[in-house]
N, C-alpha and C positions, 0 to 999 in steps of 0.2 A: 468455506467462500459459498453464499448462497445469494444468487441473481435475481433481482425484482423487476418488474416494468416501471417502479416507481418508487419514490420516498415514500409515497400514500402506501403503498402495497406493501411495504417495510412495517411501517409503524401499525397496520392494519393484522401482521402476523400473526398467529396466536401464539408462538415463543419470543415476540419481539421483549428485550430488554433494553427498557431507557436507559440503563446503564451504559449500554455499548452504542448509543446513538451517534457519539461522535465517529463511530467506525463506519458510518454510512459513506459511502463515495460514489462517486458518478463514474459512468461508462467513459466520458473522455479526460477524466482525471485517474484513469486506471490505466487506458492507454498511456498517459504520462509517463505515471508511475513506472511499466513494466517496459519504457523504452531507454530508460537508463543503462548503461552500459555492465550493470551486474547481469541482467538478463540478456541482453544482445550482445552481449561476446561470450556467452556461455562454451561456444565451441573453441575459439580460441586455444592454442597450446599453453598458452601463457596463465589461463584464466584461474588458477589455484593460485598461482603466488600472487595474481594481482588481485584476485576478489577481494580482499579487505579494502584497497584504494576504491576498486567499483563501488563496495558497500555505500562509501561516501556521497556519491551519486544518488543513492537510492534516498539520504536523508537530504540531499540538495532536493529532489523531486518533491518529497512529502511538503518540504518548507515550500515550492513553489506553487503548489495544490492547496496550499493553508491545512495540512495536517499535523499538529504541532504538539498537539494536546498528550495528557496522559495516555490514553489509549493506544498511543502511535509510537510512544515511546520502547524501546527495547527492554526487557525483564533484565533483571542482574541474575537470573539463575543459572 
């Protein structure tokens, strides 16, 4: 993960790949994503047994911030 001051700085970065443009995410959207139970409940004693359930919260958070394209899909490997 690389953090930049603005989207303009991302695009001006020497190693910027236009194919990964969909992966640009704002800080407020990152906060929403990392507020999902998957991350917030990591210290719960039943986290491992419920992690699959919590993972659906990540999917919902991604939908809420408009990140639903191929870049954000889990690979099948």
